[in-house]
N, C-alpha and C positions, 0 to 999 in steps of 0.2 A: 787516469780515471780509476775510481774504486767503485766496484759494484758488489753489493751484498744482497743475498736472497734468502728469505724465510729464516732469518736468524732467530734462534730461541736460546734462552739462557735462564736457568733456574738456580736458586740457592736454597737447598733443602726443598721444602714444599712451596716456596715463593717463586712464582714465575715473573721474571723481571723483563725479559724480552720475549715478545709473543709473535713470532713470525714476521719480523721487520725486513722489508725489502726497499732498496733505494739505490740511486746512482749518484756518487760524488763526482762532479764534473771537473775536468782539467782546465786550468786558467781561470777558475772562478772561486769565490769564497763560498764554501758550503757550510751553512750554519745548522747546528743541532740545538733546538730549543725545547723547553718544556719545564713544568714545575719540578720541584724536588721529588724524587721517587718515580719520575716518568720513565727512567731507563736510559737517559741520554749518556750518562757517565759510563755505565756498563757497556753501552754500545761502542763508545769510543775505545774503551779498553779492549774490547773484543777485536776491533779493527787493527789495533797495533800488537795484538798477541799477548796482552797481559792477562786476559781471560780467554778460555777456550769455549766457543759456543757449543751448546749441546746438539744443535742441529743447524743446518744451513751452510752457505758458502760465502767466502769473501774473495773477490777476484781483483787483483792489482794488475791493470793493463793486460788482461788475458791470462795472468798467472794465478793459479788457485792457491791462495795463502793457507787455507785450511788443510791442504794436502801436502804442504812443503815439509821437508825435513828441517831439523834445527839448523843445519849448515846453510840451507837455502834461505831460511828466515833471517839468519844473521846477515847474509849478503843483501837481502831486501831492506833490512833495517838501516843499512848504511845509506839508503836512498830516502830515509825518513828523517825529517827534522821535527823536534819537539819543543814547544814553548809551554812551560809549566805555569800553573796558576800563580805560584809565589816566586817565579823566575828561576828558583833552585840554583842560584849561583853559589860557588864555593867561597865562603867568607875569607878563607886564608889565601886565596889566589887573587891576583890582579885581574882587571878587566881583560887584559891581553891573554893571560893564562887561562881564564875561564873560556874565552872564545877559541883558543888554540887547542883546548882539551880534546875535542873530537878529532882534530887533525893528528894529534899524538896517538890517539887510540886506533885510528883506522887507516892512516897513511904512513908511508915511509919517506915523505917529502923532507928535503933539507930544511934546517931551521930557518934559513933566510926566506925560503919559499912560503913557509908557514906564516911568518911575520908579515910578509907581503899580502897574503890572503886575509889575515886578521885586519890589516890596515884597510883593505878593500871593503870588507863588510862593515867596519866601523864608519867608514865614509858614507856607506849606503844608509846607515841608520842615524846619520848626523851626530856622530860622537868622535870626530877626529880629535886626536890628542888626548884621549881618555885612557890610553893603554895602561898606564902605571897606577891608575886609581884602584882602590879597593871598593868592594860593594858597600861598605859602611860609609864611604865618602861620596856616594852619589844618591840622587833622588829615586823615588819609586818608579817614576816614568823612565828614567835613565836605565834602571835595572831591567825594565821590560825590554828596552831597546837592545841592551846587551844580550838578553835572552834570545831576542830575535836574531841578532848577529850570530850567536852561537848556533842557533837552529838552522841557519842557511849557509854556514861556513863550508859545508861539504857539497854545496849545490844540490840539495835534495829535490827529488821529483814530487815528494809528498810532504806537506807540513801540517802538523796537528797542534792546535792551540787549545789549552784548557783555561777557560775564563781569563782571557788575556787582559781584560780591563779591571780585574778584581783589585780593589783597594786604591784605584786611581780617581782623581777628580775628573769631572766631565770634560774639561778642555783637553787634558792629557789623554783621556780615553779616546777622544776623537782623533788625536794625532796618531795614536797606536793603531786605531782602525784604518786610517788612511795609509799608514805605512804597510800594514799587512796586505791591504788590497792592492797597493802599488807593486809590492814584491811578488805577490801571487801572479799578476799579469806579466811582469817583467821576466820572471823565471819560468812562466807557464807551468806553475805547480798546481797540484790538486790540494787545496787547503781546506781542512776540516776544523771547524771552530765550535766548541761547546760554550754557550754564553747565556747569561741572564740579562745582559745589557740590551735594553730595547733600542737604544740609539744605534748600536751595532746592527741590529736586525733591520732597522729602517734605512741605514746609510750604506751598508756594504753587503746586504743580504742578496747575493746573486742566486743562490739555490738554498732554500730553507726547508728543513725537515722539522715539523712540529710533532712531538711525541706525547702521548698520554696513556698512562697505565700500560706501558710496555709495547704500545702499538704505534704504527705510523698513522697519525690523525689527519695531517694536512701537509701538502708540499706546494711550493711556489716561490716567488721572489718578493722583494720588498714592495714592489708596486701592486702585486696580486693581493697582499695583505690588506691594503686599503679597501678593496672591494670584496673581501672574504665574508661569507655569511656563516662561517663555522663558529658556533657559539663558544666552544671551549677556547679556541684560538683568540677570539676577540676579548674574552674575559681575561685571558693571560696577558695579552699584549696591551690592551687598552683598559687597564683595571680602574684607573681614576677618571674623574670627569674631565680633567685637564687633557689627558691623553685621548679621551674620546672626542673632545673638541678638536684636537690636533688631527685626528684621523678624518673627521668630517671636513676640515679645511683642506687637507691633502686630496681628499676625494673631489672636492669642488675644483681645486687647482687642476687635477688630472682631467676633469671634464670641461676645462676652459671657462669656468664660471667665476674666476677671480681675476681682477684687473691687475695692472702692474704695481699698484699701490697696496695690494693685498686686500682690497675691498671686494665684497661680493657684488657681482654685476646684477643689476635689476632687470 
């Protein structure tokens, strides 16, 4: 669990985070959503220590991250996995070496043990036999899965994902969403996802934080969104007539007003 309270962050005279408080729950996919400039990226960077908040506290399972020494933070970061927006793979390294990199950096395991662990996570992300391929030889969806494998190779307690579906087609995006949700539950991780992907919000949104102008505007899950009367949230999520119709249909389904054929009951 990651709990943060009254986080504030300014850059010059611009207040980007304005007293944000929330709890990221263990074993769930915790989504941060909002328009560009809402503060969600700065919030995530504060949570992992890339930015220092001006005020407030960040608590990792009872440990105050904001008061830790650099050595203490280094130890905590070994429990954090990161999936970057562009996957951030090393072009000159094979898939195997990319995934093995955190093991080389943070463990003293024997080479054979490292390769065994690489094979385990490659199997988990359905990329068995891809060890010797280079990033240039695999698709965008495969790169994301390699990024996930690298993020979980150290068995992290916390997983941070920055726009995991960026640049992917809808079908591949759904596969990545499903994989992240499955791994979150299997490993009982606290997963924090920054996303603009509305399919992700609706399909894997266990715990959603909607931000607006640097503040927490709304919280809930994917089912709660259907019944939300928050105007800003509805305009953000259901911007088009198609999505508004989809929301109305889901609301009717939740109310038991749609039959097995998808027709509205009379």
